[in-house]
C-alpha positions, 0 to 999 in steps of 0.5 A, spaced: 698 523 458 701 526 464 697 525 471 697 531 475 692 530 481 689 525 485 682 525 487 676 522 491 669 523 491 664 524 497 657 522 498 655 529 496 659 529 489 665 533 491 671 531 489 677 532 494 685 531 493 691 535 490 694 538 484 701 538 482 705 541 476 711 544 476 709 551 478 703 548 482 702 544 488 695 545 492 690 541 495 684 542 491 676 541 491 672 540 485 665 542 488 658 541 484 655 548 482 648 550 480 648 552 472 645 558 470 645 556 462 647 550 458 654 553 457 655 554 465 660 549 468 657 543 472 663 544 477 668 549 480 675 548 482 678 551 488 684 551 492 682 554 499 678 560 497 681 561 490 677 559 484 682 557 479 678 552 474 671 549 472 669 543 470 663 540 465 660 533 466 661 529 459 660 522 457 665 518 452 662 516 445 665 509 445 664 507 452 659 511 455 663 512 461 662 519 465 668 523 466 669 531 468 672 535 463 676 541 467 679 547 465 684 550 470 687 557 469 692 560 474 697 566 473 703 562 473 701 558 467 702 560 460 696 558 458 690 554 461 691 547 462 685 542 460 684 536 464 680 530 465 678 527 471 676 519 470 
């Protein structure tokens, strides 16, 4: 699996770092957000003032490890990119 970013987490649960693909090279943040319903995301992915993704907290079945399942969508992408933050 390809690595497209690196992030660090602060005490508030916000991840900051960068995402780099063939068409995208941005400093990004993944911030917790309030959920309106069960399908709403747990996190919002932003670059500056632009939101370009969402994330959901997940738990691996085999190991029980927690991770974030992300969906990134940018107009330069032909289709959304699905990624995991582990």
